C-alpha positions in Angstrom: 97.4 115.9 59.0 99.8 115.6 56.1 98.2 115.6 52.6 99.2 112.0 52.1 97.4 111.1 55.4 94.2 112.8 54.2 94.4 110.7 51.0 94.9 107.5 53.1 91.9 108.4 55.3 89.7 109.0 52.3 90.9 105.8 50.5 90.4 103.8 53.7 86.9 105.3 54.2 85.9 104.5 50.6 87.0 100.9 51.1 84.7 100.7 54.1 81.9 102.5 52.3 82.0 99.9 49.4 82.0 97.1 51.9 78.9 98.6 53.6 77.1 99.1 50.3 77.8 95.5 49.4 76.0 94.1 52.4 73.2 96.6 52.6 70.5 94.1 51.4 71.3 91.8 54.3 71.4 94.7 56.8 68.0 96.0 55.6 66.5 92.5 56.1 67.8 92.3 59.6 67.0 95.9 60.7 63.9 96.7 58.6 62.1 98.2 61.6 65.0 100.6 62.4 64.3 104.2 61.1 67.8 104.1 59.4 67.5 100.5 58.4 70.6 99.7 60.3 72.7 101.5 57.7 75.8 102.1 59.9 75.8 98.4 60.8 76.2 97.3 57.2 80.0 98.1 57.3 80.5 96.0 60.4 78.4 93.2 59.1 80.2 93.2 55.8 83.6 93.2 57.4 82.6 90.4 59.8 81.3 88.1 57.2 84.1 88.8 54.7 86.8 88.4 57.2 85.3 85.2 58.6 85.0 83.6 55.2 88.6 84.5 54.4 89.6 83.1 57.8 87.7 79.8 57.3 89.1 79.3 53.8 92.6 80.0 55.2 92.2 77.6 58.0 91.1 74.9 55.6 94.0 75.8 53.2 91.6 76.4 50.4 92.6 80.0 49.6 95.7 82.0 50.3 95.3 85.3 52.1 96.1 87.8 49.3 94.6 91.1 48.1 93.1 89.4 45.1 91.5 86.6 47.1 90.1 89.0 49.7 88.5 91.2 47.0 87.1 88.2 45.2 85.6 86.7 48.4 84.0 90.1 49.2 82.5 90.4 45.7 81.2 86.8 45.8 79.5 87.4 49.1 78.0 90.7 47.9 76.6 89.0 44.8 75.0 86.3 46.8 73.3 88.7 49.2 72.1 91.0 46.4 70.6 88.0 44.5 69.1 86.3 47.4 67.9 89.2 49.5 64.1 89.5 49.8 64.4 93.2 50.3 66.4 93.8 47.0 63.4 95.3 45.1 62.7 97.7 47.9 66.2 99.0 48.6 66.2 101.9 46.1 62.8 103.0 47.4 64.0 102.7 51.0 67.1 104.7 50.2 65.1 107.4 48.5 62.8 107.8 51.5 65.6 107.7 54.1 68.6 109.2 52.4 68.8 112.2 54.7 69.3 110.0 57.8 71.7 107.7 56.0 73.7 110.7 54.7 73.9 112.1 58.2 75.1 108.8 59.6 77.7 108.4 56.8 79.0 111.9 57.5 79.0 111.1 61.2 81.2 108.1 60.6 83.5 110.0 58.2 83.7 112.9 60.6 84.6 110.5 63.5 87.2 108.8 61.3 88.9 112.1 60.4 88.6 113.6 63.9 90.3 110.7 65.6 92.9 110.3 62.8 93.7 113.9 63.4 94.1 113.4 67.1 96.4 110.3 66.4 98.5 112.4 64.1 99.9 114.3 67.2 101.3 111.0 68.5 101.1 108.2 66.0 104.0 106.1 67.4 103.3 102.4 67.6 105.5 102.3 70.6 104.8 101.9 74.3 102.3 99.9 76.4 101.3 96.8 74.4 101.4 98.3 70.9 104.3 96.1 69.9 102.1 93.0 70.6 99.2 94.3 68.6 101.3 95.5 65.7 103.2 92.2 65.6 100.0 90.2 65.5 98.7 92.4 62.6 102.0 92.1 60.7 102.2 88.3 61.2 98.6 87.9 59.8 99.5 90.1 56.8 102.4 87.9 56.0 100.4 84.7 56.4 99.3 82.5 53.5 97.0 80.4 55.6 95.7 80.4 59.2 96.1 80.3 62.1 98.8 82.9 61.9 102.3 82.3 63.3 103.2 83.7 66.7 105.8 86.3 65.9 107.4 85.9 69.4 107.5 82.1 69.7 108.3 80.2 66.6 107.0 77.7 65.3 103.8 77.9 67.2 100.6 79.7 66.2 99.3 82.8 68.0 97.5 81.7 71.2 95.6 85.0 71.6 92.3 86.6 70.6 93.3 87.8 67.1 90.2 87.9 65.0 89.9 91.7 65.4 93.5 91.9 64.2 92.6 89.7 61.2 89.7 92.1 60.3 92.3 94.9 60.4 94.5 92.9 58.1 91.6 92.2 55.7 90.9 95.9 55.3 94.6 96.5 55.0 94.9 93.9 52.2 91.8 95.2 50.3 92.8 98.9 50.6 96.5 98.2 49.7 97.7 100.6 52.4 100.7 99.9 54.6 100.2 98.5 58.1 102.2 101.3 59.7 99.4 103.6 58.6 96.4 101.2 58.9 97.2 100.4 62.6 96.3 104.0 63.5 93.5 104.1 60.9 91.9 101.1 62.5 91.9 102.8 65.9 90.3 105.8 64.3 87.8 103.5 62.5 86.7 101.8 65.8 86.2 105.3 67.2 84.1 106.2 64.2 82.1 102.9 64.4 81.5 103.5 68.1 80.3 107.0 67.5 78.0 106.1 64.6 76.7 102.8 65.9 75.8 104.1 69.3 74.0 107.1 67.6 72.0 104.6 65.6 71.3 102.4 68.7 70.2 105.4 70.8 68.0 106.9 68.1 66.4 103.6 67.3 65.7 102.8 70.9 63.6 106.0 71.0 62.1 105.4 67.5 61.1 101.8 68.4 59.5 102.9 71.7 56.6 104.1 69.6 56.3 107.4 71.5 54.5 109.9 69.2 54.6 113.6 69.7 55.4 116.8 67.9 59.0 116.7 69.1 59.6 113.1 67.9 62.4 113.8 65.4 64.4 116.2 67.7 64.0 113.7 70.6 65.1 110.9 68.4 68.2 112.8 67.4 68.8 113.8 71.0 68.6 110.2 72.1 71.1 109.2 69.4 73.5 112.1 70.1 73.4 111.6 73.9 74.0 107.9 73.6 76.9 108.4 71.2 78.5 111.0 73.5 78.1 108.9 76.6 79.5 105.7 75.1 82.3 107.3 73.0 83.5 110.3 75.1 82.4 110.1 78.7 84.5 109.2 81.7 83.3 108.6 85.2 82.8 110.6 88.4 86.5 110.2 89.3 86.8 113.5 87.6 85.6 115.0 90.9 89.1 114.5 92.2 90.2 117.4 89.9 88.6 119.7 92.5 90.6 118.3 95.4 94.2 117.9 96.3 95.7 115.0 94.4 96.1 111.7 96.3 99.0 109.2 96.0 98.3 107.0 93.0 98.3 103.7 94.9 96.4 105.0 97.9 93.1 106.7 96.9 90.8 108.2 99.6 87.2 109.4 99.3 87.3 112.8 97.7 85.4 114.4 100.5 88.3 113.6 102.9 90.8 115.6 100.7 91.4 119.4 100.8 88.9 121.1 98.5 90.7 123.3 95.8 88.0 124.2 93.3 89.8 127.3 91.9 92.8 125.3 90.7 91.0 122.6 88.8 92.2 120.1 87.6 94.8 120.1 90.4 97.4 117.8 88.6 94.6 115.4 87.8 96.1 112.2 86.3 93.6 110.7 83.8 94.8 107.0 84.1 93.7 107.0 87.8 90.1 106.8 86.7 90.9 103.3 85.4 93.1 102.2 88.3 91.1 103.6 91.2 90.3 100.3 92.9 93.4 98.6 94.4 95.2 96.2 92.0 92.4 96.3 89.4 91.6 97.7 86.0 88.3 99.3 85.1 88.7 101.0 81.8 86.1 102.6 79.5 86.2 103.5 75.7 87.6 107.0 75.8 90.6 105.8 77.8 91.2 103.1 75.2 90.9 105.6 72.4 93.5 107.8 74.1 96.2 105.2 74.9 95.7 103.7 71.5 96.4 100.0 72.0 94.8 98.0 69.3 93.6 95.4 71.8 90.9 92.8 71.6 88.5 94.7 73.9 88.8 97.7 71.6 88.6 95.7 68.4 85.5 94.0 69.6 83.5 97.2 70.1 82.0 97.3 66.6 80.9 93.6 66.9 79.5 94.2 70.4 77.4 97.1 69.3 76.2 95.1 66.2 75.2 92.2 68.5 73.2 94.6 70.8 71.5 96.0 67.7 70.6 92.5 66.4 69.2 91.5 69.8 67.1 94.8 69.8 65.8 94.0 66.3 65.1 90.4 67.5 63.0 91.7 70.4 61.1 94.2 68.3 60.3 91.6 65.7 59.6 88.8 68.2 55.9 88.4 67.3 56.6 87.9 63.6 59.7 85.8 64.3 57.9 83.4 66.7 55.3 82.7 64.1 57.9 82.0 61.4 60.3 79.3 62.6 62.8 79.7 59.7 63.2 83.4 60.5 63.7 82.6 64.2 66.4 80.1 63.4 68.1 82.6 61.1 68.3 85.2 63.8 69.5 82.7 66.3 72.3 81.5 64.1 73.3 85.0 63.3 73.5 85.7 67.0 75.5 82.5 67.5 77.8 83.6 64.7 78.3 87.1 66.3 79.0 85.5 69.7 81.7 83.4 68.0 83.3 86.4 66.4 83.3 88.2 69.8 84.8 85.1 71.4 87.6 85.0 68.8 88.2 88.8 69.2 87.9 89.1 73.0 86.9 85.8 74.6 85.1 87.3 77.6 82.7 89.2 75.4 81.4 85.9 73.9 80.3 84.8 77.3 78.9 88.1 78.4 76.7 88.5 75.4 75.7 84.9 75.5 74.2 85.9 78.9 72.5 88.9 77.4 71.2 86.9 74.5 69.8 84.4 77.0 68.0 87.2 78.8 66.4 88.6 75.6 65.4 85.1 74.4 63.9 84.3 77.9 61.8 87.4 77.8 60.6 86.6 74.2 59.8 83.0 75.1 58.9 83.6 78.8 55.6 81.7 78.4 57.1 78.9 76.5 60.1 77.5 78.3 60.6 74.7 75.8 61.0 77.2 72.9 63.4 79.2 75.0 65.6 76.2 75.6 65.6 75.2 71.9 66.5 78.8 70.9 69.3 79.0 73.5 70.7 75.7 72.2 70.6 76.9 68.6 72.5 80.1 69.7 75.0 78.2 71.8 75.5 75.6 69.0 76.2 78.4 66.6 78.8 79.9 69.0 80.6 76.6 69.3 80.5 75.7 65.6 81.4 79.1 64.2 84.3 79.5 66.7 85.6 75.9 66.1 88.2 76.9 63.4 89.7 79.2 66.0 89.2 77.3 69.2 90.7 74.1 67.7 94.1 75.9 67.8 93.5 78.0 71.0 94.3 77.0 74.5 92.6 79.3 77.2 94.8 81.1 79.6 92.7 80.8 82.7 93.5 77.9 85.0 90.5 78.0 87.3 87.8 80.2 89.0 89.1 81.8 92.1 86.8 82.5 95.1 87.6 85.7 96.9 88.0 85.6 100.7 87.5 81.8 100.8 87.0 80.2 104.3 90.0 78.7 105.9 88.8 75.1 105.6 88.4 75.6 101.8 91.9 77.2 101.6 93.3 74.1 103.1 91.5 72.0 100.4 92.8 74.4 97.7 90.7 73.2 94.8 87.4 71.6 94.1 86.8 71.0 90.4 87.4 74.3 88.6 87.1 76.4 91.8 90.2 77.6 93.5 90.5 78.7 97.2 93.8 80.6 97.5 95.4 82.0 100.6 95.5 85.8 101.0 93.2 86.3 98.1 90.7 88.7 99.6 90.2 91.9 97.8 87.0 93.9 97.7 86.0 97.4 96.4 84.9 100.1 98.8 81.4 101.4 98.4 82.6 104.9 97.7 84.9 103.6 94.9 81.9 101.9 93.2 79.8 105.0 93.7 82.5 107.1 92.1 82.9 104.8 89.2 79.2 104.0 88.5 77.2 106.6 90.5 76.6 108.6 87.3 74.8 105.7 85.7 72.8 104.6 88.7 71.4 108.1 89.3 69.5 107.7 86.1 68.9 104.0 86.5 67.2 104.6 89.9 65.2 107.5 88.3 64.1 105.2 85.5 63.2 102.5 88.0 61.0 105.0 89.9 59.4 106.2 86.7 58.7 102.6 85.6 57.2 101.7 89.0 54.6 104.5 88.4 54.0 103.6 84.8 51.0 101.5 83.9 52.8 99.6 81.1 56.5 99.1 80.1 57.4 99.5 76.5 59.4 96.8 74.7 62.4 99.2 74.5 62.1 99.8 78.3 62.4 96.1 78.8 65.4 95.9 76.6 67.1 98.7 78.6 66.2 97.0 81.9 67.9 93.8 80.6 71.0 95.8 79.8 71.0 97.3 83.3 70.4 93.9 85.0 73.4 92.3 83.1 75.6 95.4 83.7 74.9 95.4 87.4 75.7 91.6 87.6 79.0 92.2 85.8 80.0 95.0 88.2 79.2 92.8 91.3 80.7 89.6 90.0 84.4 90.5 90.5 83.7 91.1 94.2 83.2 87.4 94.6 85.2 85.6 91.9 88.2 86.0 89.5 89.6 83.9 86.7 93.1 82.7 87.6 95.9 83.9 85.5 99.7 84.4 86.0 99.6 87.7 87.9 100.0 87.1 91.6 99.0 90.5 93.1 96.6 91.7 90.4 94.6 88.4 90.4 91.2 90.0 89.8 92.4 92.8 87.5 91.7 91.2 84.2 88.4 89.8 85.4 87.1 93.2 86.5 88.6 94.9 83.4 86.8 92.7 80.8 83.5 92.6 82.7 83.1 96.3 83.6 84.3 97.6 80.3 81.1 96.0 78.8 79.1 97.3 81.8 80.2 100.8 81.0 79.0 100.6 77.4 75.7 99.0 78.2 75.0 101.5 81.0 75.9 104.4 78.7 73.5 103.1 76.0 70.8 102.7 78.7 71.3 106.2 80.1 71.2 107.9 76.7 67.7 106.3 76.2 66.6 106.9 79.8 67.4 110.6 79.8 65.3 111.2 76.7 62.6 108.8 77.9 62.3 110.8 81.1 62.3 114.1 79.2 59.5 112.9 77.0 57.3 112.3 80.0 58.4 115.4 81.9 55.6 117.8 82.7 57.0 121.3 82.3 54.0 123.0 83.9 53.9 121.9 87.5 51.5 123.7 89.8 52.8 122.4 93.1 55.7 124.7 94.2 57.6 122.0 96.1 57.4 119.6 93.1 58.6 122.4 90.8 61.6 123.1 93.0 62.4 119.4 93.1 62.1 119.2 89.3 64.4 122.1 88.8 67.0 120.8 91.3 66.8 117.3 89.6 67.4 118.8 86.2 70.3 121.0 87.3 71.9 118.0 89.1 71.5 115.8 86.0 73.1 118.5 83.8 76.0 118.8 86.3 76.6 115.1 86.3 76.6 115.0 82.5 79.0 117.9 82.4 81.4 116.2 84.8 81.7 112.9 82.9 82.1 114.8 79.6 85.0 116.7 81.0 87.3 113.6 81.1 88.2 113.5 77.4 89.5 117.1 77.4 92.0 116.3 80.2 93.0 112.8 78.9 93.5 113.8 75.2 95.5 116.9 76.1 97.6 115.0 78.6 98.5 112.0 76.3 98.7 113.9 72.9 100.1 117.2 74.3 97.7 119.3 72.2 98.2 122.2 74.5 102.0 122.0 74.6 104.3 124.6 73.2 107.7 124.2 71.7 110.8 126.3 72.6 109.6 129.0 70.3 106.2 129.2 71.9 104.5 127.5 68.9 101.7 125.0 69.3 102.4 121.4 68.8 101.8 120.2 65.2 100.6 116.9 63.9 103.4 114.6 62.6 101.3 112.3 60.4 99.8 108.8 60.7 103.0 106.7 60.1 103.4 104.8 63.4 107.0 103.7 62.8 108.8 107.0 62.2 109.8 107.2 65.9 112.3 104.4 65.1 114.2 106.8 62.9 115.0 108.9 65.9 115.6 106.1 68.5 117.2 103.5 66.4 118.0 104.9 62.9 120.0 101.9 61.7 117.2 99.5 62.9 114.6 101.7 61.2 116.3 101.4 57.8 116.9 97.7 58.3 113.3 97.0 59.2 112.1 98.9 56.1 114.5 96.8 54.0 113.1 93.6 55.5 109.5 94.6 54.8 110.4 95.4 51.2 112.7 92.5 50.4 111.8 89.5 52.5 108.7 87.5 51.5 106.9 84.9 53.6 107.8 84.3 57.2 111.4 83.0 57.6 112.5 82.9 61.3 114.6 85.9 62.3 116.7 86.0 65.4 116.8 89.1 67.5 117.4 90.0 71.2 114.9 88.9 73.7 113.7 90.7 76.8 110.9 91.6 79.1 107.5 92.9 78.1 106.8 96.6 77.6 110.4 97.2 76.4 111.8 98.1 73.0 113.0 94.6 72.5 111.2 92.4 69.9 110.9 95.5 67.7 112.0 93.6 64.5 109.4 90.8 64.8 106.8 93.3 65.8 107.4 95.7 62.9 107.8 93.0 60.3 105.7 90.1 61.3 108.7 87.8 60.9 108.6 85.2 63.7 111.5 85.1 66.2 112.7 82.6 68.7 111.4 84.5 71.7 110.0 88.0 72.1 108.3 89.5 75.2 108.8 86.7 77.7 105.9 87.5 80.1 103.4 87.7 77.3 104.5 84.2 76.1 104.3 83.0 79.7 100.7 84.2 79.8 99.8 82.8 76.4 101.5 79.4 77.0 100.3 79.0 80.6 103.6 78.4 82.3 107.0 80.2 82.5 108.7 76.8 82.0 107.8 76.9 78.3 109.5 80.1 77.1 112.2 80.2 79.8 114.8 77.8 78.2 114.9 80.0 75.1 116.4 83.0 77.0 119.7 81.2 77.6 119.7 79.7 74.1 119.4 83.0 72.4 122.2 84.4 74.5 124.3 81.4 73.6 123.7 81.9 69.8 124.8 85.6 70.0 127.7 85.2 72.4 129.3 81.8 71.7 132.4 81.9 69.5 131.8 78.3 68.4 130.0 78.0 65.0 128.9 74.5 65.7 127.2 75.3 69.0 125.4 78.3 67.3 124.5 76.2 64.3 122.9 73.5 66.4 120.6 76.0 68.1 119.9 77.9 64.9 118.8 74.6 63.3 116.6 73.8 66.3 114.5 76.8 65.6 114.9 76.9 61.8 116.4 80.4 62.0 117.2 81.8 58.5 118.0 85.5 59.4 120.0 87.0 62.2 119.5 90.6 63.2 122.3 92.6 64.9 121.4 96.1 65.9 121.6 98.5 68.8 119.7 96.4 71.3 121.5 93.2 70.4 124.9 94.9 71.2 123.3 96.2 74.4 121.8 93.0 75.5 124.7 90.7 74.6 128.0 92.6 75.4 130.0 89.5 74.5 128.4 89.2 71.1 130.6 87.2 68.8 129.9 88.1 65.1 132.7 86.2 63.4 130.9 82.8 63.5 127.9 84.3 61.5 130.2 84.9 58.6 131.0 81.2 58.7 127.4 80.0 59.1 126.0 82.4 56.4 126.5 85.6 54.6 126.0 89.3 55.3 122.7 90.1 53.6 122.3 93.7 54.7 124.4 96.4 56.5 123.7 100.0 57.5 126.3 101.4 59.8 126.4 99.0 62.8 123.1 97.3 62.0 123.5 94.0 60.1 121.4 91.2 58.9 122.9 87.8 58.2 121.4 85.0 56.2 122.0 81.5 57.5 122.9 78.9 54.9 
């Protein structure tokens, strides 16, 4: 990385460190049974509460979103928690006794932050896939005085997407004072570091809270943490086996045992995205793939909140006896869970529902002998979810238009719809058993082993129960897309998004479970086996388990090298070098005039006046001005707005109107449309000339003045 990037990473980390320290009293109160006191979760908890308070005050138009207001809100919350925390007198003593573990976890977080920032520096471009969308949302929030933020691609409407994670990114950006073209990549690295450190804490604490005592307790605790962190953060699935066989056509996979076996030429042109597009017309991603392709999407932004929620539910279960006897404490936990579910809903809506189910399972186990108490607890959690998400959901319209039933009978297809349920013709997709086995066989090898172990055990530990609840929910989420899908705008890939959002969480929950399971089985493994056949079986089992772990841990080496080109050489045979963390420098090469103009807009234009630029389809370079500045435009990526608005009829008329504004020679015709959308700036650059070959510029000189010019790139200000 460049020296300036190292400074940015350290400054960013220090901002997060201070936020974590500020909320340590609250964290210690929640996780007082954790061996590390939940230290790594203090940063996430601090970011969540600070960002939500800023968001709420912004929605109510009480406080503008500025650096000063953000820092002030953080300091005010910190002061409240330090003064009101019942654990405040004990914190210094706790830190003194646990400082080695806390230092290790802080270094793990910092190491993860630096490591993935370094990886990103080989390809930092905020360009390709859906990065324009994510960057545009971030920049629109940063320009906002109040909330909800403006849709940068559909003026004058607010963003109708899951943007709370982007808002958290904007809050750290404001507080740190760094530029968004750097913090976009830093946030991706931060989520990686959060995932690494939070899953270490979860895995280690699952073993610690199990209560197993032996002379290898600390090494096994660390092993549980490290294994869990590696599986969640780095592992792929058994699709990597295809690297030993002749490659199959991307859209026509076959069982690997039906392909020619070519072990000596591994990885045989293995294409890493196929592991996430293996089942026909679906998506089944996992964290390492998301780190690699580097879209700052809701499912990625939600990972720290998801892991925090799982940790809170684990703490709730382990403190259940004390909490049941103290109603106020129980309600506090339940409201906290409701709050976190609301945050997940606002960040990636599916996760709010998924972890409401998991919360229900945990609460049901705690109150299994008192159904009334379970129902009351569930209602408190659900009410918290509804109330805390209300400032967001008031302005948000869900995309889904119904629940589709796969392979519906003919008589139901003729009916078409009953309530929210849809019965659509030719909507019958299922996954083959060998595909599911390839994707999830690694996990269920250990799950079945754990089930056999539990069946022979006299008593299940509380942590065993927690892991079984994770497994039950994960299995349900994997099976569910084989029966239903949520209807969206995509005709052929109708169950893609449903499967994607459900199994992404399954992958994480199963990874956490297997990290614990492996160490749990090791702790009960008898190394001195007298029976020869049992000894052979144990050795074979151990070797097979090691082989499976090695296979899934191979994926990141192939994926990272492929996407970032770490093993590439230049024409002189020199290894590829990092180019830094600035995600917008690619524009200097592709569109140099636009690059300078965008920088000028970011430095000189305050607020969010509407800017007109060329419109086009999703996943193109169009809408680059609104994306890179946060200034709203008339229409950006059309298909995205089609999804967000629910029908193509809403964005469609604007396509012709934008074309008319650029190409008509009549000032009055252009003025009427410019006034309709309150356009104040008109951008003319490379893509505008390309999109509108009949572009008539003379009228803009009548309607306004030339505000900026750099070669052929121009910006007009409308009177």
